[in-house]
N, C-alpha and C positions, 0 to 999 in steps of 0.2 A: 711747592709750598705756598700757602695763601697768606702768610704774614711774616714779618721780619722780627726777629727776637735776638736782642743783644743787651747784656748788662741790665737785665730786669725791665727792659722796654720792649713792648710788643706793638708794632705798627702794622695794622691789617692791610691786606691787599686783595681781600676776597671780593669777587665781582658783585655779589649780592649786597655786601656792606657798602661798597663804593656807589652802586646804583641808588640805594636808598638815601645815602648822604646827598647825592646830587639832587634828589627830589626835595630834600629838606632845605637845600640852599635856595631853591626857587621862591621868590617873594610871593608868588601867586599860590603856593601850597597853603591850604586852609588849616585851621586849628585841628580839626578832627583827624585829617590825614597826617599832619605833622606829629600829633601825639601818638598815633598808631605806629608810625615809622620809628620814632624814638624807642618805643618799647621793643619793636622787632630787631632793631640794631643792637640793643642791649642784650637781647636773647642770643643773637648770633655771637656777640663778643663773649658772653658768659659761657657759651659752649666750650670755648678755648680757655678762658680764665679759670674755669672750674675743673680742668682736666687733671689736676693734681690732687683732687679730693681723695682722702684715704678710703680704702675698701676693706671689708671684712667678709668672710664666708659665713653664710647663715643657712640653716636647714629649711628647705621649702618642699612642700609636697605638691608635685605636679599631678595631672590626671592619670599619669602612668606609673610614677614612682617618686620616692623621696630622694632629694639630691642636695648637695652643698653648692651654693651659688653666691656670687659677690653682690654686696649692697654697700651703700655709703656708710662708713663707720661714724657713729656718734651723731651725725646730722647737726653738728654745731656750726652753723653758718649764720653770719649776721650781715645784713645789707644796711649801709648807713648813707643815705642820700644827703648831700649838701643842699639845704633848702634855698630856693624852692624848686629850681630847675631839675635837681637831682632826683626828685620824686618821679619824674617822667620815665626813668630807667628802671624803677623798682619792679614793676609788674613783669617786665621782660625776664628778669632774673628769677622772680618768684615762679614763673611758669616752668622753669627748669627745676627749681628746688622749693616746692611749696611750704616746706617745714622751716624755712629760714626765718629768723627773727629780724625785725626791722627797727633800727634806731633812727635818730634825726639829729643833724647839726645845722643850726640856723646862722647864716651870715649874710651881711649885705655889704656892698661896695661903697666906700667913701668916694664920692664923685670928685673930690678935690685931690686926694692922695692916691686914689685907685687901690687902696689897701682894704682888706676885709675887716669887718667889725663883727664879732660873734655876739649873738643874743640868745642862743638856746643850744643845749646839749643834753640829749637823753639817749643812753646806750643800753642794749640788752646786757643782762648780768647772768653769769660771770663773763665779762667781755674778754678776759685773758685766755679763755679756753676756746675761743671761736676763731674761725677764719673770717676775716672782715673784708667786705667789698665796699669801698667808698665810691659813690657815683656823683658825677656832675657832667652834663653834656659838653661844657666848654672849659678848656684849660687855657686861660689867657695869660695873665701875669704869673699864675701859679700860687698867688698869695692865699686864696681861700683853701685850696687843696693842702698846702703846707700847714696852715694853721689847724685845719680839721684833723689831719693825720696826727699832728702834734698833740691835740686834745685827746684823741683816742689812745695814743701812747701813754699820756699822763694817767689815764684811767686803767692802764694795764694791758691794752691791746698790743699784740705781738705779731701775729700773722696777718698782714694788711696788703690788700690789692687796691689799686685805684683805676677806675674805668671812666673814660670820656669818649665822646664822639668826635669832637674837633679839638685840636691842640695847636697852639702857636709854638714855634721853636724856642722862644724865650721862656715860656712857662714850663715847657717840658724839661729844658735844661735846669731851670731853677728848682723844680720839684725833685728831679732825680738827684741833684746835688744835696738838697736838704734831707732827703729820705732815700738814700741809695739802697736800702733793704726792701723797699716797697716795690712790688711788681706793678708796672704801669701799662695799661692797655689803651691804645689810641686808635680810633676809627680812621682818622685821616689827619696828617700833619700839614697844616696850612702854611702860607707864605710868611706872615709876619703880624706884629701888632701895629696898629696905627697910633697917631699921637694921642688918642683918647683911650688907649689900651684895649681896643676892640680887635678881635681876630679878623684878618683879611685873607681871602675873600669872605670867609665865615658864613654865617647863616642868620645874622641878626641876634636879637635877645632871645635865647632859648626859652627862658621862663615865660616871657610874654607870648611867644608863639605856641607853647604847650598849653597854656591856660587861657589864651585869648584876651590878654590884657595889654595895656600900652603904658 
């Protein structure tokens, strides 16, 4: 088995995911490679996260005969990145399901309280009929993820998954406690948060490294 799954929490142990995360951690990994790796990791995680999408049999004509064959039913999938770092994971999931709709939730961290402040929310409609994947490479305190998922639920979202690359134990526990119905997918569970609420050993500021800013 290449991942751990208990109580709606999936912590991956796949060699490809772990290898790519190790390259992300390296401070010498440049923006272009970092961005590509984030997308590749999201695609690998998405392969598992989307394993429960419903199927329906449709009629297809092959070069030899007509047959009934399974296809994804409804294609009602929404990807909702938490801006801005969550954008880096969107293309990886879209490579698996190109028909997915994309919403956006904008938040920034108050540097004094370390709590998230929302400034934007735009979701595909009707959101209540869709399977929703919320993306953010880093799950630190859990505040942004908790608030983003709360906003989606207020708008009617029901079937929600959260996907991150790195998580701190504190944030994972807090998110699971706040939203026990949400399936959480974690690339790697790191050691702890430091006094500034950054994940250690971590990989730095994911948004800055994805977009080449400081």
